[in-house]
Phi, psi and omega in degrees: 000146176289127182260125177248130184304129177087356181264117183270333179266187181272347181232157176296148181302321182236127178223093182298145178285143175298140178272163182304122178060028180289144179286139185305311183292332177289320176297320177299320179295317178296321178299316180295309185293325180293338178259012177072025181241149171284157185297323179289325179296314179296320178296319179297320184282335178275319190245003178102143181265136350275136183271140177261022184306313185274001175269005179231161176279088187290340176294334175261325192271327190335110183282165178295328178295319178293319178298316181295321180295319178291323178296326182292322184267357179240348181078011179278157174280129182307322180296327179290323178289324179297327179289350176278343180274178180273353185300320180300340177297337179294348180284339185210352179261330181208165187279326187225128176266123181252100183290342185253358182211199183289139178232137181306133178075358179256127180291127177287146182272344184065051186293137170217102189057241181258008180257162180226147181263335183186190169116334183247120179264169175203153173256117183298329180288325176294326181287351177272005180289172183299320177239088183290138178201165183261135186266157175296317185297344179286353174268357181275132185290333179275354180274078183263349182226134181294130182284348181261316184255351178056045175240158181289137179290157176241154181228013180203161177293125181291345183273316183236001178067018178283146177293163181280118177219078185296336181285350179254005179293341181279348183296141179083010181236046185297319185258009180274142179277117184086173183237152178298156178299149180290348179276357177276141175296134183291338184267311186246000179066016176292136179283111185295340180291343179261012175292149180293141180252135180232144175271153179271132183272086177295131181276336182235121183295320181294319178295323179297313181295321179294319180294316181294322179296322181281315185289317184286348177252027183296337182282352179272163179269005176231162181227157183229140175214098184056237183279349185268133176242131180254114179296331175250115180297329181298326178302317179287313185290336174296315179292318180299318180294319179298315180296315181299321179289319182289322181295322182266003183286151177267359183253107170067331180250006183298331180291344181296324178298314179297323180295316179294320180297326177295331180281321186250335178225074185297339181253019180288130179242345182280127184253156176267164179281112182282352181276347178270123184266331184261132180300322184291343183269001185270156174291170188299313186294327177290320177296323178295319179295318181291321176296319178298317179295318181296315181289331175295320176293323183286338183293335176230064188275135357257021188301312184294319177294322178298317178297318181295318181295322179292316183289322183268354180058051180265142178292122179300333183296342178291345181254009177284155181302153179292165183302132180091353180255139177237088184251096182294335179297320177283323182291337181293340179274345186299319180300336179287345183272354183287000000 
């Protein structure tokens, strides 16, 4: 058994239950603070001093040994704790989960020691609930709009522009009794739940409905797009990811974004950064624009993409599945490009 200094029983005195879709590291933070411990202190006592627990993206990395150690001192079932991590998304959103590097559809945190540059989104209206907490789905790059309040997600403190790092809100409070709420900005202590909420101005109603139906049902193992049902959600999300990357790319397919904007936003002047190649590395508003463009193309598949390729003289092979993927849904459109 893991021995924690001052603990006479086999479990911590207080072990809060995980909330629906709660993020693993947020639950760990609540567990630490409810027992009067700092997050680094609990990590040191569980995994050995000095622990590098917070120097890694534990929502992706969390090892089975760490899960078992936490289950032992909290009385939780290891499988239930594992579901708090991002690893289960690998069952239906992407083919391979990479705990040590970038993974498709997962926002990178930009880790540097125990600090983060970006990666965690939040809905300010969700944080105004009775028990505010950070959700797993807020780490998904296609989750740009809250499925409950239908407002655009935020990824930084509106007061000081600092990234969200709830595990560092306790810094500077060594002699304070209790710890600040995790919804407070770690830098300026601004309450993130009071950040302004904005709705996303979808230019095409059909694309909006298709995007919301697909994005809001990401937790299912199947996906829907109008009359088409995909028994494997990965089949759909593979194509969606390919389209989002190709539409925003600066190589040979970059004109496709401008072409789509001319169709749905003829007076659009705001441009995306063409130097960013990966969809997951983009800010929220750019990801929202690319998702809107991709779903607009998918709403009349493959006619609209076929028209764009003919008008822009783009090589159809750029839209074929990546190496190792066999997506017949995307390949069925290829004969129309000849």
